[in-house]
C-alpha positions in Angstrom: -141.4 64.3 94.2 -142.3 62.5 90.9 -143.8 59.2 92.1 -143.0 57.5 88.8 -139.3 57.8 89.6 -139.5 56.2 93.1 -140.0 52.7 91.7 -142.5 52.1 94.6 -145.9 50.6 94.2 -148.8 49.7 96.4 -151.9 47.6 95.9 -155.1 49.7 96.3 -158.6 48.4 95.7 -157.3 45.4 93.7 -155.0 47.5 91.5 -151.2 48.1 91.6 -150.5 51.8 91.5 -147.4 54.0 91.8 -146.6 55.3 95.2 -144.4 57.6 97.1 -141.7 56.2 99.3 -143.8 57.2 102.3 -146.9 55.5 101.0 -145.0 52.4 100.1 -143.4 52.2 103.6 -146.8 52.6 105.3 -148.3 49.9 103.0 -145.3 47.6 103.5 -145.8 47.7 107.3 -149.6 47.2 107.3 -150.7 45.2 104.1 -150.7 41.6 103.6 -148.3 41.2 100.8 -148.5 37.3 100.5 -149.8 36.1 97.2 -149.4 32.4 98.0 -147.4 30.3 100.5 -146.9 26.5 100.5 -145.2 24.2 102.9 -143.9 20.8 101.8 -142.1 18.6 104.4 -139.9 21.5 105.8 -139.7 23.4 102.5 -141.4 26.8 102.2 -142.4 28.3 98.9 -143.4 32.0 99.3 -144.7 34.3 96.7 -145.1 38.0 97.6 -145.9 41.4 96.3 -142.6 43.3 96.6 -143.9 46.8 95.8 -140.5 47.9 94.6 -139.6 47.6 90.9 -136.9 45.1 90.4 -136.6 45.9 86.7 -133.5 48.0 87.1 -133.1 48.4 83.3 -136.0 50.8 83.1 -137.1 49.0 79.9 -140.4 47.1 80.0 -142.9 46.5 82.8 -142.1 46.9 86.4 -141.1 43.6 88.2 -143.1 43.6 91.4 -143.6 40.0 92.6 -141.2 37.3 93.7 -141.4 33.5 94.5 -138.7 32.2 96.7 -137.9 28.8 98.0 -136.6 28.2 101.5 -135.1 24.8 102.4 -134.3 21.7 100.4 -132.2 21.4 97.4 -133.8 24.6 95.9 -133.1 26.7 98.9 -132.7 30.4 98.1 -133.8 30.0 94.5 -136.2 32.8 93.3 -138.0 34.0 90.3 -139.6 37.5 89.8 -142.7 38.5 87.7 -144.4 41.6 86.5 -148.1 40.6 87.3 -149.9 38.8 90.1 -151.2 36.3 87.4 -147.6 35.5 86.5 -146.7 35.2 90.1 -149.4 32.7 90.8 -148.5 30.6 87.8 -144.8 30.8 88.9 -145.7 29.8 92.5 -147.4 26.6 91.2 -144.4 25.8 89.0 -142.0 26.1 92.0 -144.3 24.0 94.1 -144.3 21.4 91.5 -140.5 21.6 91.1 -140.0 21.2 94.9 -142.3 18.2 94.9 -140.3 16.6 92.1 -137.0 17.4 93.8 -138.3 16.0 97.2 -140.4 13.0 96.0 -139.0 12.4 92.6 -142.6 11.9 91.3 -145.2 14.0 89.7 -147.3 16.6 91.5 -150.6 14.8 91.3 -149.5 12.2 93.9 -148.5 14.9 96.4 -151.3 17.4 96.1 -152.4 16.9 99.7 -149.2 18.7 100.8 -150.6 22.0 99.2 -151.3 24.1 102.3 -150.6 24.2 106.1 
């Protein structure tokens, strides 16, 4: 099986590498895929490594990370990224947006809500 055609990836030794479906499934069941997770007054912002390429156009880089909001006015909103760096930046942006939606003020005032 050509692993490049599976669209599956795993993180190994700090790197993202192509994987077979079996390797991905094993990794999915055992690895910590959470990049960041923030709780703000009943709202959860979760950023994870998906391990499956969501770039269905097959043009450009694989899209392997996702931030999703659970609860509040942004419930079920999501954004996807190609790299862990982009995912971390995106996570902070969604946290800031959730704080603005919730409090109607800037993030600096609410930074004590960062982690649970």
